[in-house]
N, C-alpha and C positions, 0 to 999 in steps of 0.2 A: 424760240427754247419754250417750253413752258414751266421747267425746274425754275427760272431765274422769276417769275411771277410770285411777288409775295401776297399778293390779295387772298388766296383761299387758303394758303398754309397758314397764313396770320391768322385768319377766322377761325379755321380749326384749331388750333394753339390757343388762341383767345376762348372759345367755347369749352374744350376740354379742359383748361384749368378753372373756368368757373364751374365746372362741373363737379370739381375734384374739390373745390373749397367748399360747395353749398353742399354736397350731398355725400361726403364722406368726413367730414369731422362730425357730424350726427350721429353716422350710424358707428362709429367709433367712440364716440361718446356716450354713447347708449348701451355698450358694450358691459357686462355686470361679470364677476369675477366668482368663482365658486368659491371659496374659501374667504370671507371678510375676514380682516385682521382685529382680533379681540385687544379695546385698550387695555392696558397693565397699569397696575398702580405706581405709582411714585416714588414706593418706599424701597429702599435698597436690601437684597435680601441678606440676611445676616449670614456671616463668613464663621466657619471657626476654623481655629489654628492647626495643623496638622501636627497629629503628634508622629514624630519620627523614631522609629525603632532604637536608633541608633547615637541618639540624645540622651 
């Protein structure tokens, strides 16, 4: 029964994982986002107290 022979299937599994681990990370890491985040200042914005009309 050829299904029980693990030799060719293990080789296919090993080579496919080697391809995934060598080719795909470089393609994923080279992806650039269209909108880069801009650094914001560390100062907190000044908040004003609300003027409630019933107080």
